[in-house]
N, C-alpha and C positions, 0 to 999 in steps of 0.2 A: 640434419642427420645425427642420430645418436653417436656419441663418442664411445671410445673403448671403455671409459669409466662408467658411462651410462649403461652399456651392455653388461659389464661385470656386475654392477649394482643390481640390475634387473635379475640376473641369473642367481645371485645370492638370495634375493627375496623369493624368487620362484622355488628355489630348493630349500628355503627356510634354513639357511646356514650362516646367518650373520653372527659374528662373535658376540658373546654375551655382553661384553662392555659396550659394544655399539648398540645392542638392543636397549640397554639401560639408558644410554645417551639419547636414543630416539624417543623413548617413552618420556624421559624428563623433558625433552624439547617439546614433545607432543602435548604434555600437560600444560606447560607454560603457554603454548600456542592456543590451546583450547580456552584457557583463562583469558588470554588477550582478545580472542574472538568474541567471547561472551561479553567482556567489558565494552567492546566497540558496538556490538549489535544490540545489547540491552540498554545502552546509554539513553536512548530516547524514552525508555520506560522507567528509568531509575534515577532521574534527575541529573543526567549528563554522565560523562565518563568517570569523573571522580566519584559520583554517587554510586555508579555501577560497581566500581572497584571496591568501594566500602561495603556495599551490600554483599558482593560475592565473597569477600574476605570473611564477613561475619557469618554468612550461612554455611561456609565451609568449615567453621570451627568444630562443630560436633563430629564431622567426618575425620578431621585431623586428630582430634582427641582419641577417637576410637582406633584409628589406624596406628597411632603412636603407642597406645596401650598394648595392642597385639604385637607390634614390632619390638617393644621393650621386653615383653615376656619371652619372645623368641631370642632376643639378644640382651641378656641381663647386664652386659657392660654399659649399656646406654644409661644416661642419668635419669633419676627419678624426677618426673615433671612436677611432683608436689614440692620437691626441695629446690629444683632448678626451674624457675618460672618460664624461662625462654627455651627450655629443652625442645619442646615440640617444634617451635619455629626454626630453631637453629639446625636441628637434625633433619627435619623434612626439607628445609630450605637447601641444605647441602645435597640431599638426594635429588632435589629438583635442579641442582647445579646452578643456583642463582649467582654464584661467583662469576660464571661466564655469561650470565644473562641477567644483568642487574635490573633491567626493566621489569622483571617478574617479581621483584622483592615485595611488592604490594600484596601479593597473594597471601602472605603470612602476617599481615598487619594485625588481623584479629587475634592471632595466636601469640602476639608479643613482638613481632618483627623479625624478619629473616636476617641472616648474617649480613652485615654491611662493612664494618671495620675489619682490618686485618686480624685483630684478636678474635673477633667472632668467627671468621672463616677458619682460623687455625683450630679453635676449639671444636667447631662443628666437624671439620675434617678428621680430627683425632677421634671424635666419638664414632664416626661411621666407618673408620678404617677397618675394624674387625668384621664388618658385615660383608660377606662374599658378594661378588658382582652379580651372581645369579639371584641372590636374595634381594639385592637392590632393585633389579629389574622386576622380579615377581611382585615386590611390594608396591611399586608404582603402577603396575598393571591393575591392581585393585582400585586405585584411586579414580580411574576413569568412570567406572560404574557407580561407585559410592558417591562421587561428586554429583552425579545425576540425581540420586536419591536425595541428597542434601538440597539440591536446587528445587526439586519438586516439593520438598517439605517446606523450604524457607521462602521461596519467591512469591507464592500466591498471596501472602500477606502484604507484599510490597508492590505488586503489579497485577493487572488483570491478564487473563488468558495465558498464564505462564507456560503451561504444557504445550498448547498449540504453537506458541511462539518459539519454544525450544525445538520443537519438531521442524519448524520452518527454517530455523537457523542451521540445524543439522543437515537438512536437505541442500541448502545453498552451499554449505561447506563441502559436501560431497561432490557437487557439480564442479566447484573450483578445483578441488583436489584431482578429480578425474581428468579434467581438461589439461591441467598442468602435467600430469603423468603421460597423457596421450602425446603432448608436444615433446616431452623429454625423451620418450622412448620411440617416437615415430610410429605409433600404433595405428593399425588399419581400421579398428572398430569391430573386431570379431567378438562373439560371445565369450570365447575362451580368454581373450584379453580383458574383457570387462570383469570376469571373475578373478583373473589374475590381479588386477588393480585393487579389486575389493579385498582380496586376501592379503595384500601388502600391509594395509593398516591393521587388519585383524591379527596378522602374525605377530607384530611387535607388541600388541596389547593383549595377546593370548585369548582372543575371541575364538570360541570353538577350536581349542588347540589341537585335538585329534579330529580330523575332518576328511571328507571324501566328496566326490561329486562327478558330474559329467556334463557334456555339452552336445548339442545337435546344431551344427552351424547351418545346415540347410533349413531347418525350422526356426533357427535363431532362438533356441531355448536352452536352458541349463539349470542346474541346481547345485547348491552346496549344503552339506549337512555335517554337523559336528557336535562334539561334547561341550559341556557347560563352560561358560565364561567364568573367570575367577571370582566375580562378584555376585553370581546368581543367588547365592545363599546369604548375602548381606541383609541385615535387617531393613525391611521396607521395600526391597526390590520386588517388582511384579511385572506382569506382562505389558502394562502400559509403558514402563521404562524400556522394554525391548522394542516397542513400537516407536518411541521417540528416537532411540539410537538407530533403529532401522532406517530412519529417514536419511542418514548419512549414506548408507549403502544404496538407498533408492536414488539419491542424487548421483552417485557414481553410475548406476545403471542407466539413468536418463541421458547421461553424456555419451552413451553408446547406443542410444535409440532403443533402449530396453525398459520394460516395466518390471519393477521389483515387487515380489510378494513374499511377506513373512508367513510361511506356510505353517510352521510348527515352532512353538516355544515351550521350554520346560516349565516356566511358571504357569502358563495357561493350559497346556495339554499334558503335563506330566512327562514321564519317561526320562531318558537320559541324553537326548539330543535335540538340537534345534535345526530347522531347515529353511532355506530360502530358495525360491524359484524365480527365474527371469524368463521373460517372453517378449516378443515384439511390442513396442509401445503402441497402444491403440488410440483412437480418437477420444476426446473428452478430457476433462480436467483431472489432475492428479488429486487423489484423496489421501489425506494423512491417515496412516494406520497406527493409532495410538492405543489400541487395546488388543 
């Protein structure tokens, strides 16, 4: 049975009223967890877990450089990475909160190494101190999508079938997440609950931030529609990336006995909104929607 804390957390998510500091913490933890999952699931294709970590750190470097350039322009008090070689790793490592998640320090090995010693952490915390909490949260929400671009750019040279495998990985992660949330909140399996759980992860990562939708419990159908994700205009982003990430939501839907369909995406269809529909899961094998 859900505890009072569980019910309170669910209500804060449902109303999208989490304090901004908590949103930053959730996104920082989410990015570290995403990297950990990638390292585990891609290990068989990249020479083991150490090889996967090395590859992920290396393919992430262009994304980290781009994001740090934009961040430092918005916050001129940040050090110049041309003069401070470890600025990118120390600042972004602090935003990822590696001080409380030391197992994630490897993420920034390709950028010079995340903060480890007390002196590193002190410098990094001093550098990010002027950045408002809302800006920290908003910055890290960009990383989710831009990392996927980096993966689809960098992994095909290192492994076969990179995009389909990323889609399969996202689907499996969505199934695990949905099952965990169903247990935690004692959910019955309604369409409304499925879309609620789907929105939880979308909310903290600013996926379709302005959104609307409806459900028909008798027909077991529903839809969500919303405005663009923060990374939709990042260099290299396209409809195929929407399809890969959509497999996470597809995994969530499947845990509720529903089939997810990515109906409209801005990169593929234009306009200003994206839409997903869910309907009862039918017979037959699931097909990855990667385009």
